[in-house]
C-alpha positions in Angstrom: 29.2 -6.4 -4.1 28.1 -2.7 -3.7 26.0 -2.6 -6.7 24.6 -5.5 -5.2 23.4 -4.3 -1.9 22.0 -1.2 -3.6 20.2 -3.5 -5.3 18.9 -5.4 -2.2 18.2 -1.8 -1.3 16.3 -0.8 -4.0 14.0 -3.9 -4.0 13.3 -3.8 -0.4 12.0 -0.3 -0.6 9.8 -1.2 -3.7 8.6 -3.9 -1.5 7.7 -1.7 1.2 5.8 1.0 -0.7 3.9 -1.3 -3.0 2.9 -3.2 -0.1 1.6 0.6 1.9 0.0 1.4 -1.2 -2.0 -2.4 -1.5 -2.9 -0.8 2.8 -4.0 2.8 1.3 -6.2 1.4 -1.1 -7.7 -1.4 1.2 -8.5 1.3 3.8 -9.6 3.5 1.5 -12.1 0.9 -0.1 -13.0 0.5 3.8 -13.9 4.2 4.1 -15.8 4.1 0.4 -17.9 1.3 1.9 -18.6 2.8 5.3 -20.1 5.8 3.6 -22.2 3.8 1.3 -23.8 2.0 4.1 -24.4 5.2 5.7 -25.7 6.9 3.1 -28.5 4.0 2.8 -29.7 4.3 5.9 
């Protein structure tokens, strides 16, 4: 039972990490797009 809880905890942590990395990547992409747009003007 204890190892199952540990696995669930790790699984939740991994899912959280992946989603936050995806958000960071998305935010960085938006920032890059904005920089490109401003440099074209």
